[in-house]
A tleap script that builds the chain and sets N, CA, C and O, in Angstrom:
source leaprc.protein.ff14SB
mol = sequence {
  NMET THR ASP THR ALA HIE PRO ASP SER SER
  SER SER PRO ALA PHE GLY GLU ASP SER VAL
  GLY PHE ASP PRO THR THR GLY THR PHE HIE
  ALA GLN PHE ASP GLY ASP PRO LYS THR LEU
  VAL VAL THR ILE VAL GLU ALA VAL GLY THR
  VAL THR ASN CYS ASP PRO LEU SER MET PRO
  PRO LEU PHE GLU THR ILE ASN PRO GLU ALA
  LEU ALA ASP LEU LEU LEU SER THR ARG GLU
  THR ALA ILE GLU VAL THR PHE ALA TYR GLU
  GLY CYS ARG VAL THR ALA SER SER TYR GLY
  GLY ILE VAL VAL GLU PRO LEU GLU CGLU
}
set mol.1.N position { 53.976 84.972 15.573 }
set mol.1.CA position { 54.101 85.066 14.134 }
set mol.1.C position { 52.742 85.374 13.529 }
set mol.1.O position { 51.752 84.731 13.876 }
set mol.2.N position { 52.682 86.322 12.655 }
set mol.2.CA position { 51.447 86.720 12.012 }
set mol.2.C position { 51.277 85.952 10.716 }
set mol.2.O position { 52.195 85.888 9.898 }
set mol.3.N position { 50.099 85.368 10.531 }
set mol.3.CA position { 49.811 84.639 9.301 }
set mol.3.C position { 49.279 85.634 8.283 }
set mol.3.O position { 48.170 86.148 8.429 }
set mol.4.N position { 50.075 85.904 7.249 }
set mol.4.CA position { 49.663 86.862 6.230 }
set mol.4.C position { 49.273 86.197 4.926 }
set mol.4.O position { 49.076 86.880 3.921 }
set mol.5.N position { 49.159 84.887 4.922 }
set mol.5.CA position { 48.810 84.177 3.694 }
set mol.5.C position { 47.335 84.373 3.393 }
set mol.5.O position { 46.502 84.417 4.298 }
set mol.6.N position { 47.031 84.488 2.127 }
set mol.6.CA position { 45.662 84.678 1.684 }
set mol.6.C position { 45.326 83.640 0.632 }
set mol.6.O position { 45.596 83.852 -0.550 }
set mol.7.N position { 44.730 82.500 1.048 }
set mol.7.CA position { 44.468 81.441 0.084 }
set mol.7.C position { 43.460 81.825 -0.981 }
set mol.7.O position { 43.395 81.165 -2.019 }
set mol.8.N position { 42.668 82.874 -0.763 }
set mol.8.CA position { 41.676 83.238 -1.754 }
set mol.8.C position { 42.145 84.391 -2.631 }
set mol.8.O position { 41.332 85.054 -3.277 }
set mol.9.N position { 43.448 84.631 -2.657 }
set mol.9.CA position { 43.989 85.722 -3.461 }
set mol.9.C position { 43.648 85.516 -4.931 }
set mol.9.O position { 43.922 84.459 -5.499 }
set mol.10.N position { 43.052 86.528 -5.536 }
set mol.10.CA position { 42.681 86.397 -6.946 }
set mol.10.C position { 43.852 86.681 -7.871 }
set mol.10.O position { 43.753 86.464 -9.078 }
set mol.11.N position { 44.969 87.168 -7.317 }
set mol.11.CA position { 46.106 87.498 -8.165 }
set mol.11.C position { 47.050 86.325 -8.377 }
set mol.11.O position { 48.076 86.472 -9.041 }
set mol.12.N position { 46.721 85.172 -7.828 }
set mol.12.CA position { 47.613 84.022 -7.950 }
set mol.12.C position { 46.810 82.749 -8.101 }
set mol.12.O position { 45.648 82.680 -7.701 }
set mol.13.N position { 47.443 81.734 -8.687 }
set mol.13.CA position { 46.764 80.455 -8.772 }
set mol.13.C position { 46.631 79.862 -7.383 }
set mol.13.O position { 47.467 80.122 -6.518 }
set mol.14.N position { 45.602 79.078 -7.156 }
set mol.14.CA position { 45.375 78.467 -5.855 }
set mol.14.C position { 46.103 77.139 -5.753 }
set mol.14.O position { 46.211 76.390 -6.724 }
set mol.15.N position { 46.595 76.870 -4.566 }
set mol.15.CA position { 47.174 75.559 -4.300 }
set mol.15.C position { 46.040 74.595 -4.011 }
set mol.15.O position { 44.873 74.985 -3.971 }
set mol.16.N position { 46.396 73.322 -3.808 }
set mol.16.CA position { 45.410 72.318 -3.446 }
set mol.16.C position { 44.866 72.549 -2.057 }
set mol.16.O position { 45.226 73.532 -1.409 }
set mol.17.N position { 44.011 71.672 -1.588 }
set mol.17.CA position { 43.331 71.839 -0.316 }
set mol.17.C position { 44.286 71.873 0.880 }
set mol.17.O position { 43.965 72.516 1.879 }
set mol.18.N position { 45.432 71.218 0.823 }
set mol.18.CA position { 46.344 71.147 1.942 }
set mol.18.C position { 47.284 72.337 2.014 }
set mol.18.O position { 48.155 72.373 2.883 }
set mol.19.N position { 47.137 73.297 1.140 }
set mol.19.CA position { 48.096 74.378 1.070 }
set mol.19.C position { 47.582 75.631 1.762 }
set mol.19.O position { 46.412 75.731 2.131 }
set mol.20.N position { 48.490 76.580 1.925 }
set mol.20.CA position { 48.153 77.840 2.566 }
set mol.20.C position { 47.854 78.895 1.521 }
set mol.20.O position { 46.836 79.579 1.635 }
set mol.21.N position { 48.683 79.058 0.518 }
set mol.21.CA position { 48.396 79.998 -0.554 }
set mol.21.C position { 49.457 81.043 -0.786 }
set mol.21.O position { 50.646 80.805 -0.578 }
set mol.22.N position { 49.010 82.207 -1.222 }
set mol.22.CA position { 49.885 83.287 -1.661 }
set mol.22.C position { 49.930 84.381 -0.604 }
set mol.22.O position { 48.899 84.744 -0.038 }
set mol.23.N position { 51.127 84.909 -0.337 }
set mol.23.CA position { 51.304 86.029 0.574 }
set mol.23.C position { 51.655 87.254 -0.268 }
set mol.23.O position { 52.794 87.374 -0.720 }
set mol.24.N position { 50.709 88.164 -0.491 }
set mol.24.CA position { 50.973 89.317 -1.344 }
set mol.24.C position { 51.989 90.287 -0.739 }
set mol.24.O position { 52.595 91.075 -1.466 }
set mol.25.N position { 52.179 90.241 0.561 }
set mol.25.CA position { 53.141 91.121 1.212 }
set mol.25.C position { 54.568 90.785 0.794 }
set mol.25.O position { 55.377 91.679 0.546 }
set mol.26.N position { 54.873 89.482 0.717 }
set mol.26.CA position { 56.223 89.040 0.383 }
set mol.26.C position { 56.342 88.532 -1.046 }
set mol.26.O position { 57.453 88.346 -1.542 }
set mol.27.N position { 55.215 88.305 -1.715 }
set mol.27.CA position { 55.247 87.771 -3.072 }
set mol.27.C position { 55.644 86.303 -3.101 }
set mol.27.O position { 56.163 85.814 -4.104 }
set mol.28.N position { 55.402 85.606 -2.008 }
set mol.28.CA position { 55.772 84.196 -1.918 }
set mol.28.C position { 54.531 83.322 -1.807 }
set mol.28.O position { 53.460 83.765 -1.393 }
set mol.29.N position { 54.714 82.075 -2.190 }
set mol.29.CA position { 53.663 81.076 -2.085 }
set mol.29.C position { 54.024 80.129 -0.951 }
set mol.29.O position { 55.196 79.812 -0.746 }
set mol.30.N position { 53.013 79.678 -0.215 }
set mol.30.CA position { 53.248 78.835 0.958 }
set mol.30.C position { 52.443 77.549 0.871 }
set mol.30.O position { 51.295 77.545 0.427 }
set mol.31.N position { 53.057 76.471 1.299 }
set mol.31.CA position { 52.394 75.175 1.365 }
set mol.31.C position { 52.870 74.470 2.624 }
set mol.31.O position { 53.884 74.855 3.205 }
set mol.32.N position { 52.161 73.460 3.043 }
set mol.32.CA position { 52.515 72.671 4.225 }
set mol.32.C position { 52.632 71.202 3.829 }
set mol.32.O position { 51.904 70.719 2.961 }
set mol.33.N position { 53.562 70.501 4.480 }
set mol.33.CA position { 53.616 69.051 4.330 }
set mol.33.C position { 53.443 68.443 5.707 }
set mol.33.O position { 53.698 69.093 6.721 }
set mol.34.N position { 53.009 67.193 5.739 }
set mol.34.CA position { 52.595 66.577 6.996 }
set mol.34.C position { 53.666 65.764 7.720 }
set mol.34.O position { 53.343 65.041 8.663 }
set mol.35.N position { 54.902 65.859 7.315 }
set mol.35.CA position { 55.951 65.119 8.012 }
set mol.35.C position { 56.293 63.780 7.386 }
set mol.35.O position { 57.161 63.066 7.888 }
set mol.36.N position { 55.630 63.431 6.306 }
set mol.36.CA position { 55.933 62.201 5.579 }
set mol.36.C position { 56.928 62.567 4.468 }
set mol.36.O position { 56.715 63.544 3.750 }
set mol.37.N position { 58.025 61.782 4.320 }
set mol.37.CA position { 59.008 62.104 3.276 }
set mol.37.C position { 58.409 62.210 1.875 }
set mol.37.O position { 58.815 63.073 1.097 }
set mol.38.N position { 57.453 61.346 1.544 }
set mol.38.CA position { 56.833 61.398 0.216 }
set mol.38.C position { 55.999 62.669 0.060 }
set mol.38.O position { 55.975 63.272 -1.013 }
set mol.39.N position { 55.323 63.069 1.122 }
set mol.39.CA position { 54.522 64.282 1.081 }
set mol.39.C position { 55.402 65.508 0.882 }
set mol.39.O position { 55.011 66.444 0.185 }
set mol.40.N position { 56.580 65.511 1.485 }
set mol.40.CA position { 57.521 66.618 1.327 }
set mol.40.C position { 57.856 66.831 -0.142 }
set mol.40.O position { 57.756 67.950 -0.644 }
set mol.41.N position { 58.247 65.782 -0.826 }
set mol.41.CA position { 58.631 65.875 -2.235 }
set mol.41.C position { 57.441 66.281 -3.102 }
set mol.41.O position { 57.566 67.164 -3.950 }
set mol.42.N position { 56.309 65.655 -2.898 }
set mol.42.CA position { 55.117 65.967 -3.691 }
set mol.42.C position { 54.700 67.414 -3.462 }
set mol.42.O position { 54.343 68.110 -4.412 }
set mol.43.N position { 54.739 67.875 -2.219 }
set mol.43.CA position { 54.351 69.250 -1.913 }
set mol.43.C position { 55.264 70.246 -2.610 }
set mol.43.O position { 54.790 71.237 -3.164 }
set mol.44.N position { 56.567 69.996 -2.588 }
set mol.44.CA position { 57.512 70.888 -3.260 }
set mol.44.C position { 57.233 70.947 -4.753 }
set mol.44.O position { 57.120 72.032 -5.322 }
set mol.45.N position { 57.122 69.793 -5.387 }
set mol.45.CA position { 56.927 69.747 -6.840 }
set mol.45.C position { 55.584 70.363 -7.230 }
set mol.45.O position { 55.517 71.116 -8.201 }
set mol.46.N position { 54.525 70.061 -6.497 }
set mol.46.CA position { 53.217 70.632 -6.823 }
set mol.46.C position { 53.189 72.138 -6.594 }
set mol.46.O position { 52.590 72.870 -7.382 }
set mol.47.N position { 53.827 72.609 -5.528 }
set mol.47.CA position { 53.861 74.045 -5.259 }
set mol.47.C position { 54.618 74.788 -6.359 }
set mol.47.O position { 54.157 75.822 -6.844 }
set mol.48.N position { 55.765 74.268 -6.749 }
set mol.48.CA position { 56.539 74.898 -7.821 }
set mol.48.C position { 55.764 74.838 -9.131 }
set mol.48.O position { 55.778 75.799 -9.900 }
set mol.49.N position { 55.096 73.734 -9.392 }
set mol.49.CA position { 54.271 73.614 -10.591 }
set mol.49.C position { 53.157 74.648 -10.616 }
set mol.49.O position { 52.855 75.214 -11.667 }
set mol.50.N position { 52.552 74.895 -9.475 }
set mol.50.CA position { 51.500 75.904 -9.390 }
set mol.50.C position { 52.058 77.297 -9.638 }
set mol.50.O position { 51.475 78.079 -10.389 }
set mol.51.N position { 53.181 77.605 -9.011 }
set mol.51.CA position { 53.788 78.931 -9.148 }
set mol.51.C position { 54.237 79.193 -10.581 }
set mol.51.O position { 54.075 80.300 -11.095 }
set mol.52.N position { 54.800 78.176 -11.224 }
set mol.52.CA position { 55.318 78.343 -12.584 }
set mol.52.C position { 54.286 78.026 -13.659 }
set mol.52.O position { 54.559 78.169 -14.851 }
set mol.53.N position { 53.102 77.597 -13.234 }
set mol.53.CA position { 52.031 77.217 -14.145 }
set mol.53.C position { 52.464 76.073 -15.064 }
set mol.53.O position { 52.162 76.067 -16.257 }
set mol.54.N position { 53.176 75.107 -14.485 }
set mol.54.CA position { 53.633 73.927 -15.222 }
set mol.54.C position { 53.019 72.670 -14.616 }
set mol.54.O position { 52.784 72.600 -13.409 }
set mol.55.N position { 52.768 71.694 -15.454 }
set mol.55.CA position { 52.305 70.398 -14.978 }
set mol.55.C position { 53.459 69.736 -14.233 }
set mol.55.O position { 54.524 69.540 -14.818 }
set mol.56.N position { 53.280 69.384 -12.953 }
set mol.56.CA position { 54.366 68.757 -12.202 }
set mol.56.C position { 54.936 67.505 -12.870 }
set mol.56.O position { 56.111 67.185 -12.686 }
set mol.57.N position { 54.116 66.802 -13.637 }
set mol.57.CA position { 54.600 65.593 -14.306 }
set mol.57.C position { 55.515 65.904 -15.483 }
set mol.57.O position { 56.259 65.036 -15.939 }
set mol.58.N position { 55.462 67.138 -15.976 }
set mol.58.CA position { 56.331 67.515 -17.098 }
set mol.58.C position { 57.618 68.199 -16.633 }
set mol.58.O position { 58.501 68.481 -17.442 }
set mol.59.N position { 57.721 68.461 -15.346 }
set mol.59.CA position { 58.916 69.119 -14.802 }
set mol.59.C position { 60.012 68.090 -14.556 }
set mol.59.O position { 59.721 66.912 -14.354 }
set mol.60.N position { 61.272 68.525 -14.571 }
set mol.60.CA position { 62.356 67.590 -14.245 }
set mol.60.C position { 62.177 67.052 -12.827 }
set mol.60.O position { 61.687 67.766 -11.952 }
set mol.61.N position { 62.567 65.812 -12.596 }
set mol.61.CA position { 62.443 65.249 -11.245 }
set mol.61.C position { 63.229 66.085 -10.231 }
set mol.61.O position { 64.291 66.623 -10.545 }
set mol.62.N position { 62.696 66.184 -9.026 }
set mol.62.CA position { 63.341 66.960 -7.976 }
set mol.62.C position { 64.746 66.449 -7.697 }
set mol.62.O position { 65.631 67.234 -7.352 }
set mol.63.N position { 64.967 65.130 -7.842 }
set mol.63.CA position { 66.289 64.572 -7.522 }
set mol.63.C position { 67.386 65.072 -8.455 }
set mol.63.O position { 68.567 64.884 -8.165 }
set mol.64.N position { 67.019 65.708 -9.577 }
set mol.64.CA position { 68.033 66.301 -10.445 }
set mol.64.C position { 68.564 67.613 -9.860 }
set mol.64.O position { 69.592 68.122 -10.307 }
set mol.65.N position { 67.874 68.151 -8.876 }
set mol.65.CA position { 68.260 69.403 -8.231 }
set mol.65.C position { 68.802 69.186 -6.833 }
set mol.65.O position { 69.812 69.780 -6.455 }
set mol.66.N position { 68.140 68.342 -6.067 }
set mol.66.CA position { 68.503 68.093 -4.672 }
set mol.66.C position { 68.168 66.646 -4.340 }
set mol.66.O position { 67.233 66.076 -4.904 }
set mol.67.N position { 68.918 66.062 -3.440 }
set mol.67.CA position { 68.659 64.694 -3.023 }
set mol.67.C position { 67.451 64.701 -2.085 }
set mol.67.O position { 67.572 65.137 -0.940 }
set mol.68.N position { 66.279 64.223 -2.550 }
set mol.68.CA position { 65.069 64.293 -1.730 }
set mol.68.C position { 65.154 63.443 -0.464 }
set mol.68.O position { 64.569 63.799 0.559 }
set mol.69.N position { 65.876 62.329 -0.523 }
set mol.69.CA position { 66.014 61.490 0.673 }
set mol.69.C position { 66.833 62.208 1.739 }
set mol.69.O position { 66.479 62.185 2.918 }
set mol.70.N position { 67.929 62.846 1.329 }
set mol.70.CA position { 68.749 63.596 2.282 }
set mol.70.C position { 67.966 64.793 2.826 }
set mol.70.O position { 68.062 65.108 4.013 }
set mol.71.N position { 67.190 65.463 1.964 }
set mol.71.CA position { 66.374 66.584 2.405 }
set mol.71.C position { 65.364 66.127 3.456 }
set mol.71.O position { 65.216 66.763 4.500 }
set mol.72.N position { 64.676 65.031 3.179 }
set mol.72.CA position { 63.698 64.502 4.128 }
set mol.72.C position { 64.375 64.076 5.427 }
set mol.72.O position { 63.870 64.367 6.511 }
set mol.73.N position { 65.512 63.392 5.329 }
set mol.73.CA position { 66.229 62.976 6.542 }
set mol.73.C position { 66.594 64.182 7.394 }
set mol.73.O position { 66.446 64.154 8.616 }
set mol.74.N position { 67.064 65.228 6.756 }
set mol.74.CA position { 67.474 66.432 7.471 }
set mol.74.C position { 66.283 67.135 8.124 }
set mol.74.O position { 66.330 67.486 9.303 }
set mol.75.N position { 65.220 67.337 7.347 }
set mol.75.CA position { 64.079 68.089 7.858 }
set mol.75.C position { 63.200 67.303 8.822 }
set mol.75.O position { 62.574 67.883 9.709 }
set mol.76.N position { 63.153 66.002 8.652 }
set mol.76.CA position { 62.232 65.205 9.462 }
set mol.76.C position { 62.900 64.541 10.663 }
set mol.76.O position { 62.240 63.829 11.420 }
set mol.77.N position { 64.185 64.764 10.842 }
set mol.77.CA position { 64.859 64.196 12.003 }
set mol.77.C position { 64.474 65.000 13.246 }
set mol.77.O position { 64.121 66.176 13.158 }
set mol.78.N position { 64.548 64.354 14.380 }
set mol.78.CA position { 64.212 65.019 15.638 }
set mol.78.C position { 65.373 65.886 16.083 }
set mol.78.O position { 66.470 65.396 16.351 }
set mol.79.N position { 65.114 67.178 16.155 }
set mol.79.CA position { 66.130 68.147 16.582 }
set mol.79.C position { 65.465 69.186 17.478 }
set mol.79.O position { 64.254 69.399 17.426 }
set mol.80.N position { 66.284 69.817 18.290 }
set mol.80.CA position { 65.769 70.883 19.143 }
set mol.80.C position { 65.684 72.204 18.395 }
set mol.80.O position { 64.919 73.087 18.784 }
set mol.81.N position { 66.449 72.349 17.342 }
set mol.81.CA position { 66.508 73.584 16.579 }
set mol.81.C position { 65.833 73.401 15.226 }
set mol.81.O position { 66.027 72.386 14.558 }
set mol.82.N position { 65.044 74.385 14.831 }
set mol.82.CA position { 64.406 74.338 13.515 }
set mol.82.C position { 65.462 74.443 12.419 }
set mol.82.O position { 66.478 75.119 12.578 }
set mol.83.N position { 65.205 73.770 11.316 }
set mol.83.CA position { 66.129 73.759 10.181 }
set mol.83.C position { 65.372 74.231 8.949 }
set mol.83.O position { 64.213 73.869 8.744 }
set mol.84.N position { 66.038 75.045 8.126 }
set mol.84.CA position { 65.517 75.439 6.830 }
set mol.84.C position { 66.555 75.132 5.774 }
set mol.84.O position { 67.750 75.345 5.979 }
set mol.85.N position { 66.089 74.627 4.638 }
set mol.85.CA position { 66.958 74.351 3.506 }
set mol.85.C position { 66.396 75.117 2.312 }
set mol.85.O position { 65.215 74.999 1.986 }
set mol.86.N position { 67.255 75.900 1.666 }
set mol.86.CA position { 66.835 76.701 0.511 }
set mol.86.C position { 67.619 76.253 -0.718 }
set mol.86.O position { 68.831 76.046 -0.659 }
set mol.87.N position { 66.906 76.109 -1.830 }
set mol.87.CA position { 67.532 75.696 -3.084 }
set mol.87.C position { 66.707 76.237 -4.240 }
set mol.87.O position { 65.549 76.615 -4.062 }
set mol.88.N position { 67.301 76.273 -5.418 }
set mol.88.CA position { 66.610 76.710 -6.628 }
set mol.88.C position { 66.075 75.487 -7.365 }
set mol.88.O position { 66.752 74.465 -7.484 }
set mol.89.N position { 64.841 75.617 -7.856 }
set mol.89.CA position { 64.218 74.541 -8.630 }
set mol.89.C position { 63.228 75.174 -9.605 }
set mol.89.O position { 62.301 75.870 -9.192 }
set mol.90.N position { 63.425 74.936 -10.873 }
set mol.90.CA position { 62.514 75.378 -11.939 }
set mol.90.C position { 62.210 76.871 -11.879 }
set mol.90.O position { 61.056 77.284 -11.996 }
set mol.91.N position { 63.240 77.665 -11.700 }
set mol.91.CA position { 63.068 79.112 -11.711 }
set mol.91.C position { 62.483 79.687 -10.437 }
set mol.91.O position { 61.990 80.815 -10.430 }
set mol.92.N position { 62.534 78.921 -9.361 }
set mol.92.CA position { 62.002 79.379 -8.081 }
set mol.92.C position { 63.018 79.131 -6.977 }
set mol.92.O position { 63.842 78.221 -7.062 }
set mol.93.N position { 62.945 79.955 -5.943 }
set mol.93.CA position { 63.692 79.710 -4.715 }
set mol.93.C position { 62.735 78.978 -3.781 }
set mol.93.O position { 61.662 79.483 -3.453 }
set mol.94.N position { 63.136 77.785 -3.361 }
set mol.94.CA position { 62.307 76.948 -2.501 }
set mol.94.C position { 62.972 76.854 -1.138 }
set mol.94.O position { 64.158 76.540 -1.037 }
set mol.95.N position { 62.210 77.126 -0.097 }
set mol.95.CA position { 62.701 76.951 1.266 }
set mol.95.C position { 61.780 75.969 1.962 }
set mol.95.O position { 60.575 76.194 2.071 }
set mol.96.N position { 62.364 74.874 2.432 }
set mol.96.CA position { 61.627 73.852 3.169 }
set mol.96.C position { 62.118 73.883 4.604 }
set mol.96.O position { 63.320 73.988 4.849 }
set mol.97.N position { 61.200 73.794 5.552 }
set mol.97.CA position { 61.591 73.881 6.949 }
set mol.97.C position { 61.134 72.660 7.741 }
set mol.97.O position { 60.199 71.957 7.358 }
set mol.98.N position { 61.815 72.434 8.840 }
set mol.98.CA position { 61.522 71.277 9.674 }
set mol.98.C position { 60.184 71.406 10.391 }
set mol.98.O position { 59.696 70.416 10.936 }
set mol.99.N position { 59.580 72.574 10.411 }
set mol.99.CA position { 58.259 72.714 11.021 }
set mol.99.C position { 57.129 72.410 10.039 }
set mol.99.O position { 55.956 72.538 10.388 }
set mol.100.N position { 57.473 72.007 8.814 }
set mol.100.CA position { 56.469 71.562 7.849 }
set mol.100.C position { 56.078 72.582 6.810 }
set mol.100.O position { 55.132 72.360 6.055 }
set mol.101.N position { 56.778 73.686 6.753 }
set mol.101.CA position { 56.437 74.722 5.791 }
set mol.101.C position { 57.297 74.684 4.541 }
set mol.101.O position { 58.481 74.352 4.589 }
set mol.102.N position { 56.684 75.026 3.432 }
set mol.102.CA position { 57.374 75.180 2.153 }
set mol.102.C position { 57.054 76.591 1.668 }
set mol.102.O position { 55.890 76.989 1.620 }
set mol.103.N position { 58.097 77.345 1.308 }
set mol.103.CA position { 57.917 78.684 0.747 }
set mol.103.C position { 58.535 78.665 -0.646 }
set mol.103.O position { 59.684 78.257 -0.820 }
set mol.104.N position { 57.766 79.108 -1.632 }
set mol.104.CA position { 58.237 79.150 -3.014 }
set mol.104.C position { 58.179 80.597 -3.477 }
set mol.104.O position { 57.141 81.254 -3.397 }
set mol.105.N position { 59.318 81.079 -3.962 }
set mol.105.CA position { 59.412 82.445 -4.451 }
set mol.105.C position { 59.929 82.415 -5.888 }
set mol.105.O position { 61.037 81.940 -6.135 }
set mol.106.N position { 59.133 82.920 -6.839 }
set mol.106.CA position { 59.612 82.971 -8.221 }
set mol.106.C position { 60.860 83.857 -8.296 }
set mol.106.O position { 60.898 84.936 -7.705 }
set mol.107.N position { 61.876 83.394 -9.025 }
set mol.107.CA position { 63.103 84.180 -9.194 }
set mol.107.C position { 62.908 85.140 -10.350 }
set mol.107.O position { 62.259 84.818 -11.345 }
set mol.108.N position { 63.473 86.309 -10.204 }
set mol.108.CA position { 63.426 87.291 -11.275 }
set mol.108.C position { 64.331 86.826 -12.399 }
set mol.108.O position { 65.409 86.286 -12.151 }
set mol.109.N position { 63.901 87.032 -13.623 }
set mol.109.CA position { 64.734 86.635 -14.770 }
set mol.109.C position { 65.275 87.824 -15.471 }
set mol.109.O position { 65.997 87.682 -16.459 }
savepdb mol mol.pdb
quit
């Protein structure tokens, strides 16, 4: 797999230190979580906040869109096959995967 993310992209806002950044090839933003259920939720909300230029504290709680406990249970359980879950949140398509990746893609309006 080729890593095409460019964290120093000047065309997009930067994520925090634990993130990967913006992929100009696909127009998506990438972040990583460390396998902790709380980190998963925080990473999703902060990534979407960065993409939408919104304060994460002013956004609706993630649980109004998806059950974060069920999402964490699904992604963090031990399985032989990788799992991805995609859902819409705050005008973005969010894909979270069992390998620790979060991809956020702004939806066209």
